[in-house]
C-alpha positions, 0 to 999 in steps of 0.5 A, spaced: 953 809 829 958 804 829 958 798 824 961 791 824 962 789 817 964 782 815 969 780 810 964 780 804 961 787 806 955 785 809 953 789 816 954 784 821 952 788 827 950 796 828 949 800 834 948 807 836 948 812 841 943 817 841 942 823 846 935 827 844 928 825 844 924 819 844 923 820 836 931 820 835 932 814 839 926 810 835 929 812 828 936 810 830 934 804 833 929 802 827 935 804 823 940 799 826 935 793 826 934 795 819 941 795 816 943 789 820 944 783 814 945 788 808 951 789 804 954 796 805 951 798 798 944 796 800 945 800 806 947 806 802 941 806 798 936 807 805 933 813 806 929 816 812 923 816 809 922 809 810 922 809 818 918 816 818 913 812 815 914 806 819 914 810 825 909 815 823 914 821 825 910 827 826 912 833 821 916 837 827 920 831 828 922 829 821 929 832 823 930 826 827 929 821 822 934 825 817 939 825 823 939 818 823 940 817 815 946 822 816 949 818 821 948 812 817 952 816 811 957 818 815 959 811 818 959 808 811 963 813 808 968 812 814 969 805 811 971 807 804 
């Protein structure tokens, strides 16, 4: 996950690169759309439960949503 952040700490753009199943790509895509326009603090409060519910991710694919959340947390940590 790559983030472009403006001077005010707002995520101006988010891009992802994912290799895996369609659920991983869907979760990553929704995450990238969702965090654009949020501050870093707001994005840091997001959890995978939101996109699990919006996408109706099956139980066997919950790890895909968790991977997207983990990528977000790692990207945010790299900015600090």
